[in-house]
N, C-alpha and C positions, 0 to 999 in steps of 0.2 A: 127424582127419587120417589118411589111409591110410599104411601103412608105407612104400611107395615114395616118397610125397611127403615124409614126414618125413626119410627117408634122403637124398633129394636136397637137403634144406636143411641137412644136417649140415656140409658144407663152409662154407656161409655162416655158420652158427652159430660154428664154430671161428674163422673169419676175423674175425668181429665181436668175439669175446671177445679174440682176440690183439690187435686194434687198440685195444680199450678199455683194455688195460693201459698204453698210452702216456698216457692221460688220467687214469687212476685208479691212483696208486702203491700202493694197498692191494689192487689186483686180484690174484687168485691167480696169474695168468700173468706177473706182474712177476718172479717167481722161477721158474726151471726147472732141470732136471737136464740136464747135458751129458756125453756119453761121448766119449772119444778113445781111440786105440789106443796103448798103451805096451807094457811087458813083459806086462801084463795089461790088460784093458779098464779105463780110468780113468774114474770117475764122480764128478761134483762138482755142487754147487749154484751157479748163476750168477744174477746180477741182470741182467735185460734192461734196456737203456737206451733202445732204440727198436725198434719193429717197423714196417716200411714196408708200404705197400699191396701190394707184391709178396711180402709175408710174409718178407722177409729180416730177420734179427735182428742187432742191434748190441749188443755188450757190451764192457766194459772189463776189463783185467787188467794185472798186472805182467808185463813181458816176461821176467822171470827165473823165472816159474812154469813147472813142467814141461809144462803144457798147451800153451804156446807152441811149445816144441821139438817136441812130439808133433804139433801142427798143421803145422809146417814139414815134418816127415817124412811125414805122411799126413793130408791135410786133410779126409778123410771123417769126419764126426761125426754123432752122434745127439743130439737134444734131446727132452726129455719135459716136457710141461706137464700140470697136472691142476687142474681146477676142482671142488672138493669139493661145492659146492651144486648145481651142474648135472650132477655126475657125468660130466664131460666130460674125456676123455683125448685129448691131441693129441701124436702122436709124429712128429717131423720127422727125416728123413735128408737130409743135405746136405753141402755143402763149406764149410769155414771159410777165410776169407781175412783175412790180417793187413792192416790199413788202412795200415800204414807204406808199403805199396807204392802207395797211392793218394795221391799227393803233394798234391792240392788239398784233400782232406778232412781228412787227419791234422792239419795245423796248426790248423784250426778247432776240432777236438775237443781237442787239447792246450791251446789257449788257454782253452777252456771249463773244463777241469780246473784250470788254474793260477789261475783266478778264482772257484773254487767251494769249498764246504766239503769236497768230495771230495778235494781236493789232499792232505790228510794220509794218505789211503789209498794214495797212490802215492809217498810219500817215505820209507818205512821203509828203514833201512840194511841190514837183513838180508833176504835173498831169501825168498819164500814157501817153506815146508817146511824151513827151516834149523833145525837142532837148537840149542836155547837152554837156559840155566840154569833151574832151578826157579822162581826169583824174577825172571823176565824182565820187563823193562819195555821197551816198544817205543822204539827210538831213531830219531828222525826227522832227516833231513838236508835239504839244499836241492835236491838232484837229484831230478827227477821220473822215476820208473820207470813209464812208461805205454804201454800198447798197446791199440789198439781192434781188435776182431775182428767181422767180419760173416759170419753163416751164411746161405748161399743155399740154400733148400730144393730138393731133387730130387724128393722124394715126402713126402706127409703121410698118415699113417694116423690116422683119427679114430674114436674109440669113445665112444658115449654109453650108459651103463648106465641102463636104465629099470626101473620097477617091474614092468611087464607084458612088456616086450621090450627087447632091447639092439639098438642100431644101430651099424653099422661100415661105413666106406668107405675106400678107398685113392684118393688124389688124386695125379695126376702132371701136370706142366706140359709143354705142347707149344705152342711158338711163342706164349708169353704167355697161353695159355688153360689153366686147370686142368680136367682131365678127371677124372671120378669113376667108380669101379667099386665096386659093392656087395660087401661081404665078409661071410662068416659071422662073427658076433661070437665 
């Protein structure tokens, strides 16, 4: 395959791998790193719950976590996915939206959490990042502290490291169509 042909398939490869992570919970793209803006750039590992065909990413969190307030103040975020076997890096810059504002979707997601083993992850009495004693044992309550967040991509930077060559492209969405520009790796 010529370099230009393989570069043109880079977006399709990244999209395919992102969508595979919905079906295979062991896929490397099930976990990604997300950065928000706080006093410093804040970076953390996130578990993806769903990636839609439009490449928007859904994840869950505790609304008391600092990232929620950071998203409220500045919803521009960056997400980083890496597939070690394919040596594929996908960087997404986009905007994060709290699903609490989408009244029809939030109750469905909350109901799903209430009836799943994930419920315990959202009933901790202490907020994420709280200082606790050395011998801390998590205390769970009945209240569910749940927030769903959707990241809508503005641009996607894809890099595939190869033995003989590296390929990179920048993808931007215009009127529902993703456009690619080749970049120097």
